[in-house]
PDB file of N, H, CA, C and O in Angstrom:
ATOM      1  N   UNK A   1      -7.179  -4.705 -10.649  1.00  0.00           N
ATOM      2  CA  UNK A   1      -6.074  -5.622 -10.490  1.00  0.00           C
ATOM      3  C   UNK A   1      -5.032  -5.081  -9.511  1.00  0.00           C
ATOM      4  O   UNK A   1      -4.311  -5.836  -8.858  1.00  0.00           O
ATOM      5  N   UNK A   2      -4.977  -3.778  -9.430  1.00  0.00           N
ATOM      6  H   UNK A   2      -5.563  -3.165  -9.960  1.00  0.00           H
ATOM      7  CA  UNK A   2      -4.015  -3.189  -8.487  1.00  0.00           C
ATOM      8  C   UNK A   2      -4.317  -3.580  -7.048  1.00  0.00           C
ATOM      9  O   UNK A   2      -3.412  -3.630  -6.215  1.00  0.00           O
ATOM     10  N   UNK A   3      -5.587  -3.857  -6.751  1.00  0.00           N
ATOM     11  H   UNK A   3      -6.321  -3.816  -7.428  1.00  0.00           H
ATOM     12  CA  UNK A   3      -5.978  -4.232  -5.388  1.00  0.00           C
ATOM     13  C   UNK A   3      -5.316  -5.533  -4.949  1.00  0.00           C
ATOM     14  O   UNK A   3      -5.204  -5.792  -3.751  1.00  0.00           O
ATOM     15  N   UNK A   4      -4.877  -6.354  -5.900  1.00  0.00           N
ATOM     16  H   UNK A   4      -4.968  -6.143  -6.873  1.00  0.00           H
ATOM     17  CA  UNK A   4      -4.163  -7.579  -5.538  1.00  0.00           C
ATOM     18  C   UNK A   4      -2.793  -7.254  -4.947  1.00  0.00           C
ATOM     19  O   UNK A   4      -2.212  -8.059  -4.219  1.00  0.00           O
ATOM     20  N   UNK A   5      -2.294  -6.080  -5.264  1.00  0.00           N
ATOM     21  H   UNK A   5      -2.766  -5.426  -5.855  1.00  0.00           H
ATOM     22  CA  UNK A   5      -0.965  -5.676  -4.811  1.00  0.00           C
ATOM     23  C   UNK A   5      -1.024  -4.622  -3.713  1.00  0.00           C
ATOM     24  O   UNK A   5      -0.180  -4.590  -2.817  1.00  0.00           O
ATOM     25  N   UNK A   6      -2.042  -3.753  -3.797  1.00  0.00           N
ATOM     26  H   UNK A   6      -2.727  -3.779  -4.525  1.00  0.00           H
ATOM     27  CA  UNK A   6      -2.158  -2.646  -2.845  1.00  0.00           C
ATOM     28  C   UNK A   6      -3.598  -2.568  -2.332  1.00  0.00           C
ATOM     29  O   UNK A   6      -4.522  -2.377  -3.123  1.00  0.00           O
ATOM     30  N   UNK A   7      -3.796  -2.712  -1.036  1.00  0.00           N
ATOM     31  H   UNK A   7      -3.046  -2.867  -0.394  1.00  0.00           H
ATOM     32  CA  UNK A   7      -5.152  -2.597  -0.490  1.00  0.00           C
ATOM     33  C   UNK A   7      -5.739  -1.205  -0.734  1.00  0.00           C
ATOM     34  O   UNK A   7      -5.005  -0.230  -0.900  1.00  0.00           O
ATOM     35  N   UNK A   8      -7.063  -1.129  -0.752  1.00  0.00           N
ATOM     36  H   UNK A   8      -7.659  -1.920  -0.617  1.00  0.00           H
ATOM     37  CA  UNK A   8      -7.749   0.139  -0.954  1.00  0.00           C
ATOM     38  C   UNK A   8      -7.268   1.156   0.078  1.00  0.00           C
ATOM     39  O   UNK A   8      -7.128   0.839   1.259  1.00  0.00           O
ATOM     40  N   UNK A   9      -7.021   2.362  -0.376  1.00  0.00           N
ATOM     41  H   UNK A   9      -7.135   2.620  -1.336  1.00  0.00           H
ATOM     42  CA  UNK A   9      -6.579   3.423   0.522  1.00  0.00           C
ATOM     43  C   UNK A   9      -5.077   3.467   0.748  1.00  0.00           C
ATOM     44  O   UNK A   9      -4.590   4.303   1.510  1.00  0.00           O
ATOM     45  N   UNK A  10      -4.338   2.578   0.097  1.00  0.00           N
ATOM     46  H   UNK A  10      -4.733   1.899  -0.521  1.00  0.00           H
ATOM     47  CA  UNK A  10      -2.887   2.546   0.258  1.00  0.00           C
ATOM     48  C   UNK A  10      -2.265   3.813  -0.323  1.00  0.00           C
ATOM     49  O   UNK A  10      -2.612   4.240  -1.424  1.00  0.00           O
ATOM     50  N   UNK A  11      -1.352   4.399   0.421  1.00  0.00           N
ATOM     51  H   UNK A  11      -1.070   4.053   1.315  1.00  0.00           H
ATOM     52  CA  UNK A  11      -0.622   5.573  -0.046  1.00  0.00           C
ATOM     53  C   UNK A  11       0.543   5.099  -0.909  1.00  0.00           C
ATOM     54  O   UNK A  11       1.542   4.595  -0.397  1.00  0.00           O
ATOM     55  N   UNK A  12       0.405   5.266  -2.211  1.00  0.00           N
ATOM     56  H   UNK A  12      -0.407   5.676  -2.626  1.00  0.00           H
ATOM     57  CA  UNK A  12       1.433   4.764  -3.129  1.00  0.00           C
ATOM     58  C   UNK A  12       2.730   5.555  -3.058  1.00  0.00           C
ATOM     59  O   UNK A  12       3.752   5.114  -3.584  1.00  0.00           O
ATOM     60  N   UNK A  13       2.703   6.705  -2.421  1.00  0.00           N
ATOM     61  H   UNK A  13       1.873   7.063  -1.994  1.00  0.00           H
ATOM     62  CA  UNK A  13       3.930   7.498  -2.305  1.00  0.00           C
ATOM     63  C   UNK A  13       4.956   6.833  -1.387  1.00  0.00           C
ATOM     64  O   UNK A  13       6.120   7.233  -1.362  1.00  0.00           O
ATOM     65  N   UNK A  14       4.526   5.821  -0.638  1.00  0.00           N
ATOM     66  H   UNK A  14       3.581   5.496  -0.659  1.00  0.00           H
ATOM     67  CA  UNK A  14       5.468   5.115   0.238  1.00  0.00           C
ATOM     68  C   UNK A  14       6.235   4.022  -0.509  1.00  0.00           C
ATOM     69  O   UNK A  14       7.107   3.370   0.066  1.00  0.00           O
ATOM     70  N   UNK A  15       5.913   3.822  -1.788  1.00  0.00           N
ATOM     71  H   UNK A  15       5.205   4.352  -2.256  1.00  0.00           H
ATOM     72  CA  UNK A  15       6.609   2.836  -2.613  1.00  0.00           C
ATOM     73  C   UNK A  15       7.561   3.541  -3.562  1.00  0.00           C
ATOM     74  O   UNK A  15       7.314   4.673  -3.977  1.00  0.00           O
ATOM     75  N   UNK A  16       8.645   2.870  -3.903  1.00  0.00           N
ATOM     76  H   UNK A  16       8.845   1.950  -3.566  1.00  0.00           H
ATOM     77  CA  UNK A  16       9.612   3.449  -4.826  1.00  0.00           C
ATOM     78  C   UNK A  16       9.103   3.285  -6.261  1.00  0.00           C
ATOM     79  O   UNK A  16       8.220   2.471  -6.531  1.00  0.00           O
ATOM     80  N   UNK A  17       9.663   4.055  -7.153  1.00  0.00           N
ATOM     81  H   UNK A  17      10.380   4.716  -6.935  1.00  0.00           H
ATOM     82  CA  UNK A  17       9.310   3.946  -8.570  1.00  0.00           C
ATOM     83  C   UNK A  17       9.639   2.550  -9.082  1.00  0.00           C
ATOM     84  O   UNK A  17       8.900   2.005  -9.902  1.00  0.00           O
ATOM     85  N   UNK A  18      10.726   1.968  -8.615  1.00  0.00           N
ATOM     86  H   UNK A  18      11.326   2.410  -7.949  1.00  0.00           H
ATOM     87  CA  UNK A  18      11.104   0.614  -9.043  1.00  0.00           C
ATOM     88  C   UNK A  18      10.067  -0.411  -8.602  1.00  0.00           C
ATOM     89  O   UNK A  18       9.747  -1.328  -9.358  1.00  0.00           O
ATOM     90  N   UNK A  19       9.539  -0.267  -7.391  1.00  0.00           N
ATOM     91  H   UNK A  19       9.799   0.478  -6.777  1.00  0.00           H
ATOM     92  CA  UNK A  19       8.518  -1.192  -6.906  1.00  0.00           C
ATOM     93  C   UNK A  19       7.230  -1.064  -7.734  1.00  0.00           C
ATOM     94  O   UNK A  19       6.613  -2.069  -8.085  1.00  0.00           O
ATOM     95  N   UNK A  20       6.836   0.158  -8.039  1.00  0.00           N
ATOM     96  H   UNK A  20       7.337   0.975  -7.753  1.00  0.00           H
ATOM     97  CA  UNK A  20       5.633   0.380  -8.839  1.00  0.00           C
ATOM     98  C   UNK A  20       5.835  -0.108 -10.266  1.00  0.00           C
ATOM     99  O   UNK A  20       4.912  -0.651 -10.874  1.00  0.00           O
ATOM    100  N   UNK A  21       7.035   0.083 -10.806  1.00  0.00           N
ATOM    101  H   UNK A  21       7.785   0.525 -10.313  1.00  0.00           H
ATOM    102  CA  UNK A  21       7.349  -0.413 -12.148  1.00  0.00           C
ATOM    103  C   UNK A  21       7.284  -1.939 -12.196  1.00  0.00           C
ATOM    104  O   UNK A  21       6.844  -2.510 -13.194  1.00  0.00           O
ATOM    105  N   UNK A  22       7.715  -2.593 -11.135  1.00  0.00           N
ATOM    106  H   UNK A  22       8.073  -2.129 -10.324  1.00  0.00           H
ATOM    107  CA  UNK A  22       7.674  -4.055 -11.083  1.00  0.00           C
ATOM    108  C   UNK A  22       6.222  -4.555 -11.106  1.00  0.00           C
ATOM    109  O   UNK A  22       5.914  -5.534 -11.785  1.00  0.00           O
ATOM    110  N   UNK A  23       5.352  -3.896 -10.380  1.00  0.00           N
ATOM    111  H   UNK A  23       5.603  -3.100  -9.829  1.00  0.00           H
ATOM    112  CA  UNK A  23       3.933  -4.268 -10.379  1.00  0.00           C
ATOM    113  C   UNK A  23       3.345  -4.027 -11.768  1.00  0.00           C
ATOM    114  O   UNK A  23       2.612  -4.872 -12.281  1.00  0.00           O
ATOM    115  N   UNK A  24       3.653  -2.898 -12.376  1.00  0.00           N
ATOM    116  H   UNK A  24       4.249  -2.211 -11.959  1.00  0.00           H
ATOM    117  CA  UNK A  24       3.147  -2.590 -13.717  1.00  0.00           C
ATOM    118  C   UNK A  24       3.628  -3.632 -14.727  1.00  0.00           C
ATOM    119  O   UNK A  24       2.861  -4.057 -15.591  1.00  0.00           O
ATOM    120  N   UNK A  25       4.874  -4.039 -14.624  1.00  0.00           N
ATOM    121  H   UNK A  25       5.497  -3.694 -13.922  1.00  0.00           H
ATOM    122  CA  UNK A  25       5.420  -5.044 -15.539  1.00  0.00           C
ATOM    123  C   UNK A  25       4.700  -6.380 -15.368  1.00  0.00           C
ATOM    124  O   UNK A  25       4.388  -7.051 -16.352  1.00  0.00           O
ATOM    125  N   UNK A  26       4.438  -6.763 -14.128  1.00  0.00           N
ATOM    126  H   UNK A  26       4.691  -6.218 -13.329  1.00  0.00           H
ATOM    127  CA  UNK A  26       3.706  -8.011 -13.883  1.00  0.00           C
ATOM    128  C   UNK A  26       2.319  -7.958 -14.491  1.00  0.00           C
ATOM    129  O   UNK A  26       1.886  -8.911 -15.139  1.00  0.00           O
ATOM    130  N   UNK A  27       1.624  -6.857 -14.288  1.00  0.00           N
ATOM    131  H   UNK A  27       1.976  -6.083 -13.761  1.00  0.00           H
ATOM    132  CA  UNK A  27       0.272  -6.720 -14.820  1.00  0.00           C
ATOM    133  C   UNK A  27       0.269  -6.692 -16.346  1.00  0.00           C
ATOM    134  O   UNK A  27      -0.624  -7.266 -16.970  1.00  0.00           O
ATOM    135  N   UNK A  28       1.239  -6.044 -16.944  1.00  0.00           N
ATOM    136  H   UNK A  28       1.964  -5.578 -16.437  1.00  0.00           H
ATOM    137  CA  UNK A  28       1.283  -5.934 -18.401  1.00  0.00           C
ATOM    138  C   UNK A  28       1.759  -7.209 -19.086  1.00  0.00           C
ATOM    139  O   UNK A  28       1.616  -7.351 -20.300  1.00  0.00           O
ATOM    140  N   UNK A  29       2.315  -8.123 -18.330  1.00  0.00           N
ATOM    141  H   UNK A  29       2.432  -8.007 -17.343  1.00  0.00           H
ATOM    142  CA  UNK A  29       2.781  -9.387 -18.897  1.00  0.00           C
ATOM    143  C   UNK A  29       1.912 -10.559 -18.456  1.00  0.00           C
ATOM    144  O   UNK A  29       2.331 -11.716 -18.502  1.00  0.00           O
ATOM    145  N   UNK A  30       0.707 -10.240 -18.034  1.00  0.00           N
ATOM    146  H   UNK A  30       0.367  -9.301 -17.997  1.00  0.00           H
ATOM    147  CA  UNK A  30      -0.239 -11.254 -17.578  1.00  0.00           C
ATOM    148  C   UNK A  30      -1.315 -11.457 -18.648  1.00  0.00           C
ATOM    149  O   UNK A  30      -2.002 -10.502 -19.011  1.00  0.00           O
ATOM    150  N   UNK A  31      -1.475 -12.690 -19.161  1.00  0.00           N
ATOM    151  H   UNK A  31      -0.917 -13.465 -18.866  1.00  0.00           H
ATOM    152  CA  UNK A  31      -2.481 -12.928 -20.202  1.00  0.00           C
ATOM    153  C   UNK A  31      -3.886 -12.599 -19.693  1.00  0.00           C
ATOM    154  O   UNK A  31      -4.217 -12.840 -18.532  1.00  0.00           O
ATOM    155  N   UNK A  32      -4.703 -12.042 -20.590  1.00  0.00           N
ATOM    156  H   UNK A  32      -4.435 -11.847 -21.533  1.00  0.00           H
ATOM    157  CA  UNK A  32      -6.078 -11.675 -20.230  1.00  0.00           C
ATOM    158  C   UNK A  32      -7.062 -12.363 -21.165  1.00  0.00           C
ATOM    159  O   UNK A  32      -6.863 -12.388 -22.380  1.00  0.00           O
ATOM    160  N   UNK A  33      -8.107 -12.913 -20.604  1.00  0.00           N
ATOM    161  H   UNK A  33      -8.268 -12.893 -19.617  1.00  0.00           H
ATOM    162  CA  UNK A  33      -9.138 -13.579 -21.396  1.00  0.00           C
ATOM    163  C   UNK A  33      -9.727 -12.622 -22.433  1.00  0.00           C
ATOM    164  O   UNK A  33      -9.911 -12.995 -23.592  1.00  0.00           O
ATOM    165  N   UNK A  34     -10.020 -11.393 -22.015  1.00  0.00           N
ATOM    166  H   UNK A  34      -9.870 -11.090 -21.073  1.00  0.00           H
ATOM    167  CA  UNK A  34     -10.648 -10.411 -22.903  1.00  0.00           C
ATOM    168  C   UNK A  34      -9.764 -10.053 -24.094  1.00  0.00           C
ATOM    169  O   UNK A  34     -10.263  -9.546 -25.098  1.00  0.00           O
ATOM    170  N   UNK A  35      -8.487 -10.303 -23.998  1.00  0.00           N
ATOM    171  H   UNK A  35      -8.082 -10.715 -23.182  1.00  0.00           H
ATOM    172  CA  UNK A  35      -7.553 -10.019 -25.094  1.00  0.00           C
ATOM    173  C   UNK A  35      -7.208 -11.292 -25.866  1.00  0.00           C
ATOM    174  O   UNK A  35      -6.199 -11.338 -26.570  1.00  0.00           O
ATOM    175  N   UNK A  36      -8.037 -12.315 -25.736  1.00  0.00           N
ATOM    176  H   UNK A  36      -8.857 -12.278 -25.164  1.00  0.00           H
ATOM    177  CA  UNK A  36      -7.763 -13.582 -26.424  1.00  0.00           C
ATOM    178  C   UNK A  36      -6.549 -14.287 -25.851  1.00  0.00           C
ATOM    179  O   UNK A  36      -5.807 -14.942 -26.583  1.00  0.00           O
ATOM    180  N   UNK A  37      -6.345 -14.161 -24.565  1.00  0.00           N
ATOM    181  H   UNK A  37      -6.948 -13.630 -23.970  1.00  0.00           H
ATOM    182  CA  UNK A  37      -5.232 -14.744 -23.817  1.00  0.00           C
ATOM    183  C   UNK A  37      -3.879 -14.193 -24.227  1.00  0.00           C
ATOM    184  O   UNK A  37      -2.845 -14.821 -23.994  1.00  0.00           O
ATOM    185  N   UNK A  38      -3.890 -13.018 -24.837  1.00  0.00           N
ATOM    186  H   UNK A  38      -4.729 -12.508 -25.026  1.00  0.00           H
ATOM    187  CA  UNK A  38      -2.641 -12.294 -25.088  1.00  0.00           C
ATOM    188  C   UNK A  38      -2.374 -11.407 -23.877  1.00  0.00           C
ATOM    189  O   UNK A  38      -3.276 -11.100 -23.098  1.00  0.00           O
ATOM    190  N   UNK A  39      -1.136 -11.011 -23.742  1.00  0.00           N
ATOM    191  H   UNK A  39      -0.403 -11.261 -24.375  1.00  0.00           H
ATOM    192  CA  UNK A  39      -0.814 -10.044 -22.697  1.00  0.00           C
ATOM    193  C   UNK A  39      -1.021  -8.647 -23.270  1.00  0.00           C
ATOM    194  O   UNK A  39      -0.953  -8.468 -24.486  1.00  0.00           O
ATOM    195  N   UNK A  40      -1.273  -7.656 -22.421  1.00  0.00           N
ATOM    196  H   UNK A  40      -1.328  -7.802 -21.433  1.00  0.00           H
ATOM    197  CA  UNK A  40      -1.366  -6.293 -22.926  1.00  0.00           C
ATOM    198  C   UNK A  40      -0.109  -5.869 -23.681  1.00  0.00           C
ATOM    199  O   UNK A  40      -0.203  -5.150 -24.676  1.00  0.00           O
ATOM    200  N   UNK A  41       1.047  -6.296 -23.231  1.00  0.00           N
ATOM    201  H   UNK A  41       1.123  -6.880 -22.423  1.00  0.00           H
ATOM    202  CA  UNK A  41       2.303  -5.958 -23.886  1.00  0.00           C
ATOM    203  C   UNK A  41       2.350  -6.538 -25.296  1.00  0.00           C
ATOM    204  O   UNK A  41       2.762  -5.853 -26.233  1.00  0.00           O
ATOM    205  N   UNK A  42       1.932  -7.800 -25.456  1.00  0.00           N
ATOM    206  H   UNK A  42       1.598  -8.356 -24.696  1.00  0.00           H
ATOM    207  CA  UNK A  42       1.924  -8.431 -26.778  1.00  0.00           C
ATOM    208  C   UNK A  42       0.978  -7.703 -27.726  1.00  0.00           C
ATOM    209  O   UNK A  42       1.339  -7.406 -28.864  1.00  0.00           O
ATOM    210  N   UNK A  43      -0.225  -7.419 -27.257  1.00  0.00           N
ATOM    211  H   UNK A  43      -0.519  -7.661 -26.332  1.00  0.00           H
ATOM    212  CA  UNK A  43      -1.213  -6.764 -28.099  1.00  0.00           C
ATOM    213  C   UNK A  43      -0.755  -5.361 -28.491  1.00  0.00           C
ATOM    214  O   UNK A  43      -0.921  -4.947 -29.639  1.00  0.00           O
ATOM    215  N   UNK A  44      -0.189  -4.643 -27.551  1.00  0.00           N
ATOM    216  H   UNK A  44      -0.055  -4.979 -26.618  1.00  0.00           H
ATOM    217  CA  UNK A  44       0.318  -3.292 -27.844  1.00  0.00           C
ATOM    218  C   UNK A  44       1.406  -3.356 -28.907  1.00  0.00           C
ATOM    219  O   UNK A  44       1.419  -2.547 -29.835  1.00  0.00           O
ATOM    220  N   UNK A  45       2.317  -4.315 -28.776  1.00  0.00           N
ATOM    221  H   UNK A  45       2.306  -4.972 -28.023  1.00  0.00           H
ATOM    222  CA  UNK A  45       3.399  -4.461 -29.764  1.00  0.00           C
ATOM    223  C   UNK A  45       2.840  -4.752 -31.153  1.00  0.00           C
ATOM    224  O   UNK A  45       3.327  -4.208 -32.143  1.00  0.00           O
ATOM    225  N   UNK A  46       1.819  -5.609 -31.233  1.00  0.00           N
ATOM    226  H   UNK A  46       1.423  -6.051 -30.428  1.00  0.00           H
ATOM    227  CA  UNK A  46       1.193  -5.918 -32.517  1.00  0.00           C
ATOM    228  C   UNK A  46       0.530  -4.680 -33.106  1.00  0.00           C
ATOM    229  O   UNK A  46       0.655  -4.413 -34.301  1.00  0.00           O
ATOM    230  N   UNK A  47      -0.171  -3.929 -32.271  1.00  0.00           N
ATOM    231  H   UNK A  47      -0.273  -4.146 -31.300  1.00  0.00           H
ATOM    232  CA  UNK A  47      -0.849  -2.727 -32.752  1.00  0.00           C
ATOM    233  C   UNK A  47       0.139  -1.674 -33.239  1.00  0.00           C
ATOM    234  O   UNK A  47      -0.098  -1.034 -34.264  1.00  0.00           O
ATOM    235  N   UNK A  48       1.229  -1.486 -32.528  1.00  0.00           N
ATOM    236  H   UNK A  48       1.421  -2.006 -31.695  1.00  0.00           H
ATOM    237  CA  UNK A  48       2.248  -0.508 -32.910  1.00  0.00           C
ATOM    238  C   UNK A  48       2.904  -0.934 -34.221  1.00  0.00           C
ATOM    239  O   UNK A  48       3.227  -0.090 -35.057  1.00  0.00           O
ATOM    240  N   UNK A  49       3.102  -2.232 -34.399  1.00  0.00           N
ATOM    241  H   UNK A  49       2.840  -2.917 -33.719  1.00  0.00           H
ATOM    242  CA  UNK A  49       3.749  -2.728 -35.618  1.00  0.00           C
ATOM    243  C   UNK A  49       2.879  -2.513 -36.852  1.00  0.00           C
ATOM    244  O   UNK A  49       3.394  -2.443 -37.968  1.00  0.00           O
ATOM    245  N   UNK A  50       1.555  -2.407 -36.659  1.00  0.00           N
ATOM    246  H   UNK A  50       1.137  -2.464 -35.753  1.00  0.00           H
ATOM    247  CA  UNK A  50       0.658  -2.244 -37.806  1.00  0.00           C
ATOM    248  C   UNK A  50       0.418  -0.775 -38.159  1.00  0.00           C
ATOM    249  O   UNK A  50      -0.193  -0.487 -39.188  1.00  0.00           O
ATOM    250  N   UNK A  51       0.880   0.144 -37.340  1.00  0.00           N
ATOM    251  H   UNK A  51       1.377  -0.090 -36.505  1.00  0.00           H
ATOM    252  CA  UNK A  51       0.690   1.568 -37.596  1.00  0.00           C
ATOM    253  C   UNK A  51       1.719   2.020 -38.628  1.00  0.00           C
ATOM    254  O   UNK A  51       2.905   1.711 -38.512  1.00  0.00           O
ATOM    255  N   UNK A  52       1.256   2.747 -39.628  1.00  0.00           N
ATOM    256  H   UNK A  52       0.293   2.998 -39.722  1.00  0.00           H
ATOM    257  CA  UNK A  52       2.172   3.224 -40.671  1.00  0.00           C
ATOM    258  C   UNK A  52       2.881   4.485 -40.264  1.00  0.00           C
ATOM    259  O   UNK A  52       3.686   5.015 -41.030  1.00  0.00           O
TER     260      UNK A  52
END
């Protein structure tokens, strides 16, 4: 999925931490079929809430 934002061979050191964080946030808030159309963030929150 990162290839949608950065072409293969891209030097990520030329991007700021804020720019990389923005891409990570977009990816983590994107629903995925394999997760039952939940976002990774939603599923992670549910899993953390069930841990004792």
